C-alpha positions as a Markdown table, in Angstrom:
| # | Residue | x | y | z |
|---|---|---|---|---|
| 1 | Unk | -0.1 | 0.0 | 0.1 |
| 2 | Unk | 1.5 | 3.2 | -1.0 |
| 3 | Unk | 0.8 | 6.5 | 1.5 |
| 4 | Unk | 0.9 | 10.0 | 0.5 |
| 5 | Unk | 0.7 | 12.5 | 3.0 |
| 6 | Unk | 0.3 | 16.3 | 1.9 |
| 7 | Unk | 0.1 | 19.5 | 3.9 |
| 8 | Unk | -1.2 | 22.6 | 2.1 |
| 9 | Unk | -0.7 | 25.7 | 4.2 |
| 10 | Unk | -0.3 | 23.0 | 7.1 |
| 11 | Unk | 3.1 | 22.1 | 8.4 |
| 12 | Unk | 2.9 | 18.2 | 8.9 |
| 13 | Unk | 5.2 | 17.5 | 11.6 |
| 14 | Unk | 6.4 | 14.1 | 12.9 |
| 15 | Unk | 3.6 | 13.8 | 15.4 |
| 16 | Unk | 0.6 | 14.4 | 13.0 |
| 17 | Unk | 2.8 | 12.2 | 10.1 |
| 18 | Unk | 2.5 | 8.9 | 12.8 |
| 19 | Unk | -1.1 | 9.8 | 13.5 |
| 20 | Unk | -1.8 | 9.7 | 10.0 |
| 21 | Unk | -0.2 | 6.4 | 9.4 |
| 22 | Unk | -1.5 | 4.8 | 12.3 |
| 23 | Unk | -5.1 | 5.8 | 11.1 |
| 24 | Unk | -4.1 | 4.6 | 7.7 |
| 25 | Unk | -3.2 | 1.3 | 9.0 |
| 26 | Unk | -6.1 | 0.8 | 10.7 |
| 27 | Unk | -7.9 | 0.7 | 7.3 |
| 28 | Unk | -5.7 | -2.6 | 6.1 |
| 29 | Unk | -8.1 | -4.9 | 8.9 |
| 30 | Unk | -10.8 | -5.1 | 6.1 |
| 31 | Unk | -9.0 | -6.8 | 3.3 |
| 32 | Unk | -10.0 | -4.7 | 0.4 |
| 33 | Unk | -6.7 | -4.6 | -1.4 |
| 34 | Unk | -5.9 | -1.1 | -1.1 |
| 35 | Unk | -3.2 | 0.0 | -3.7 |
| 36 | Unk | -2.5 | 3.8 | -2.3 |
| 37 | Unk | -4.1 | 6.0 | 0.0 |
| 38 | Unk | -4.2 | 9.8 | -0.3 |
| 39 | Unk | -4.1 | 11.9 | 2.8 |
| 40 | Unk | -4.3 | 15.9 | 2.1 |
| 41 | Unk | -4.2 | 18.5 | 5.0 |
| 42 | Unk | -5.5 | 22.0 | 4.2 |
| 43 | Unk | -5.9 | 24.7 | 6.2 |
| 44 | Unk | -8.6 | 27.1 | 5.4 |
| 45 | Unk | -10.2 | 30.4 | 7.1 |
| 46 | Unk | -13.4 | 31.4 | 5.9 |
| 47 | Unk | -15.2 | 34.2 | 7.6 |
| 48 | Unk | -12.7 | 34.7 | 10.1 |
| 49 | Unk | -12.2 | 31.5 | 11.3 |
| 50 | Unk | -9.5 | 28.8 | 10.9 |
| 51 | Unk | -10.2 | 25.5 | 10.6 |
| 52 | Unk | -8.6 | 22.2 | 8.8 |
| 53 | Unk | -9.9 | 20.0 | 5.9 |
| 54 | Unk | -8.5 | 16.4 | 6.0 |
| 55 | Unk | -9.4 | 14.6 | 2.6 |
| 56 | Unk | -8.8 | 10.5 | 2.1 |
| 57 | Unk | -8.6 | 9.2 | -1.4 |
| 58 | Unk | -8.4 | 5.7 | -1.2 |
| 59 | Unk | -7.8 | 3.7 | -4.3 |
| 60 | Unk | -9.0 | 0.4 | -4.4 |
| 61 | Unk | -8.3 | -2.7 | -6.5 |
| 62 | Unk | -11.0 | -3.6 | -8.9 |
| 63 | Unk | -13.3 | -0.9 | -7.2 |
| 64 | Unk | -14.1 | 2.5 | -7.4 |
| 65 | Unk | -11.6 | 5.1 | -5.2 |
| 66 | Unk | -13.3 | 6.3 | -2.2 |
| 67 | Unk | -13.2 | 9.9 | -1.1 |
| 68 | Unk | -13.6 | 11.2 | 2.2 |
| 69 | Unk | -13.7 | 14.9 | 3.2 |
| 70 | Unk | -13.8 | 16.0 | 6.7 |
| 71 | Unk | -13.5 | 19.9 | 8.2 |
| 72 | Unk | -13.1 | 20.4 | 11.6 |
| 73 | Unk | -11.1 | 22.8 | 14.0 |
| 74 | Unk | -8.4 | 20.5 | 15.4 |
| 75 | Unk | -6.7 | 18.7 | 12.6 |
| 76 | Unk | -6.1 | 15.5 | 14.9 |
| 77 | Unk | -10.1 | 15.4 | 15.4 |
| 78 | Unk | -10.5 | 15.5 | 11.8 |
| 79 | Unk | -8.1 | 12.8 | 11.0 |
| 80 | Unk | -9.9 | 10.4 | 13.4 |
| 81 | Unk | -13.5 | 11.4 | 12.1 |
| 82 | Unk | -12.1 | 10.8 | 8.5 |
| 83 | Unk | -10.8 | 7.6 | 9.7 |
| 84 | Unk | -14.0 | 6.5 | 11.2 |
| 85 | Unk | -15.7 | 7.4 | 7.7 |
| 86 | Unk | -13.5 | 5.4 | 5.6 |
| 87 | Unk | -13.5 | 2.6 | 8.3 |
| 88 | Unk | -17.5 | 2.2 | 7.9 |
| 89 | Unk | -17.4 | 2.6 | 4.1 |
| 90 | Unk | -15.0 | 0.0 | 3.8 |
| 91 | Unk | -16.8 | -2.1 | 6.3 |
| 92 | Unk | -20.1 | -1.5 | 3.9 |
| 93 | Unk | -18.4 | -3.1 | 1.1 |
| 94 | Unk | -16.3 | -5.5 | 2.5 |
| 95 | Unk | -20.1 | -7.3 | 4.0 |
| 96 | Unk | -21.0 | -6.5 | 0.7 |
| 97 | Unk | -18.9 | -8.5 | -1.1 |
| 98 | Unk | -18.4 | -11.0 | 1.8 |
| 99 | Unk | -22.4 | -11.4 | 1.9 |
| 100 | Unk | -23.3 | -11.6 | -2.2 |
| 101 | Unk | -21.3 | -14.6 | -3.1 |
| 102 | Unk | -21.9 | -15.8 | -6.6 |
| 103 | Unk | -23.0 | -19.2 | -7.0 |
| 104 | Unk | -21.6 | -21.0 | -9.9 |
| 105 | Unk | -23.2 | -23.5 | -12.6 |
| 106 | Unk | -21.7 | -26.5 | -10.8 |
| 107 | Unk | -22.8 | -26.0 | -7.2 |
| 108 | Unk | -26.8 | -25.4 | -8.8 |
| 109 | Unk | -26.4 | -28.7 | -10.6 |
| 110 | Unk | -25.4 | -30.3 | -7.9 |
| 111 | Unk | -28.3 | -29.0 | -5.7 |
| 112 | Unk | -30.6 | -29.6 | -8.2 |
| 113 | Unk | -29.1 | -33.5 | -8.5 |
| 114 | Unk | -29.5 | -33.7 | -4.4 |
| 115 | Unk | -32.9 | -32.5 | -4.8 |
| 116 | Unk | -34.1 | -35.0 | -7.4 |
| 117 | Unk | -32.5 | -37.7 | -5.2 |
| 118 | Unk | -34.4 | -36.5 | -2.5 |
| 119 | Unk | -38.1 | -36.4 | -4.3 |
| 120 | Unk | -37.0 | -40.3 | -5.3 |
| 121 | Unk | -36.4 | -41.1 | -1.9 |
| 122 | Unk | -39.8 | -39.6 | -0.8 |
| 123 | Unk | -42.2 | -41.2 | -3.8 |
| 124 | Unk | -40.7 | -44.5 | -2.3 |
| 125 | Unk | -41.7 | -43.9 | 1.2 |
| 126 | Unk | -45.6 | -42.8 | 0.3 |
| 127 | Unk | -48.0 | -45.6 | 0.9 |
| 128 | Unk | -52.1 | -45.1 | 0.1 |
| 129 | Unk | -54.5 | -45.5 | 2.9 |
| 130 | Unk | -58.2 | -46.1 | 2.7 |
| 131 | Unk | -59.7 | -43.5 | 5.0 |
| 132 | Unk | -62.9 | -44.6 | 7.0 |
| 133 | Unk | -64.4 | -41.5 | 5.4 |
| 134 | Unk | -64.6 | -42.8 | 2.2 |
| 135 | Unk | -66.3 | -46.3 | 2.9 |
| 136 | Unk | -69.4 | -47.1 | 1.8 |
| 137 | Unk | -72.7 | -45.7 | 4.4 |
| 138 | Unk | -76.4 | -46.4 | 4.4 |
| 139 | Unk | -78.4 | -43.3 | 3.9 |
| 140 | Unk | -80.3 | -44.2 | 7.3 |
| 141 | Unk | -76.7 | -44.2 | 9.0 |
| 142 | Unk | -76.0 | -40.9 | 8.2 |
| 143 | Unk | -79.0 | -39.6 | 8.6 |
| 144 | Unk | -78.8 | -39.9 | 12.0 |
| 145 | Unk | -75.2 | -38.9 | 12.7 |
| 146 | Unk | -76.7 | -35.6 | 10.3 |
| 147 | Unk | -79.8 | -35.0 | 12.9 |
| 148 | Unk | -77.4 | -35.4 | 16.3 |
| 149 | Unk | -74.4 | -33.1 | 14.8 |
| 150 | Unk | -75.1 | -29.3 | 13.8 |
| 151 | Unk | -73.8 | -30.1 | 10.5 |
| 152 | Unk | -75.8 | -28.5 | 7.6 |
| 153 | Unk | -74.9 | -31.5 | 5.0 |
| 154 | Unk | -72.6 | -34.7 | 5.1 |
| 155 | Unk | -70.5 | -36.3 | 1.9 |
| 156 | Unk | -70.7 | -39.8 | 1.7 |
| 157 | Unk | -70.3 | -42.9 | -0.7 |
| 158 | Unk | -73.4 | -45.0 | -0.4 |
| 159 | Unk | -73.5 | -48.9 | -1.0 |
| 160 | Unk | -73.4 | -48.9 | -5.1 |
| 161 | Unk | -70.1 | -46.7 | -5.1 |
| 162 | Unk | -71.8 | -43.3 | -6.1 |
| 163 | Unk | -70.8 | -40.1 | -3.6 |
| 164 | Unk | -74.1 | -38.8 | -2.6 |
| 165 | Unk | -74.7 | -35.6 | -0.5 |
| 166 | Unk | -77.4 | -35.3 | 2.2 |
| 167 | Unk | -78.7 | -31.8 | 3.5 |
| 168 | Unk | -81.0 | -30.0 | 5.9 |
| 169 | Unk | -83.6 | -27.8 | 4.2 |
| 170 | Unk | -84.5 | -24.4 | 5.4 |
| 171 | Unk | -87.8 | -25.7 | 6.8 |
| 172 | Unk | -86.5 | -29.0 | 8.4 |
| 173 | Unk | -86.5 | -31.5 | 6.0 |
| 174 | Unk | -83.8 | -33.5 | 4.7 |
| 175 | Unk | -82.6 | -33.7 | 1.0 |
| 176 | Unk | -80.5 | -36.3 | -0.9 |
| 177 | Unk | -78.6 | -35.6 | -3.9 |
C-alpha cells in the first residue's frame, strides 16, 4: 500500500505524520486490496474562522475509489473523524462482497441432483391409506349422524359406490342428492 501525505498551508510534523500513518494502517483490517491512500491536510479560513480539512482518497483494486472529506477546528479530530468514515465505507464494501457470493453453475447442478434424489426417496415412502370417510355407508346411518350434529350437510359414498350428499333444508326436512 502506497501512502502519500500532503499538507497545504499546514506543516506536517512528525506527530501528525505518525497519527495519519497509524490511522491509515487501521484500514488494512478489511482486506480490500488497497493500492494507495492519499491524505491531503489543508488549513482554511472562512469568515475569519480558521479550520482544517482532511481529505482521504483510497484507491482500491477492481473497485471505485473512496473519497472522504472532513472539516474540523482541530487537525487530529478531523483525521480521526475521516478515519472513522473511511472504516465505515470499507466495512460496508467488505460486507457487501462477503455476503453476496456468486453461485457457480456446478454448485446449482449439484444441488438440483440432491433435490431429485430426495424426491425419488420420498416417492418410495408414500403408502396409500383408505380412510374411514370413504367407506360405503347407509343413508339411514348418515341421516342419524346429521340429526345429532350441527352440520348442514354430509358427503358420503353409498353402497353402490356413488358419491351422495345429504343436506338439511330450511324448513327442517332433509334432501338427498
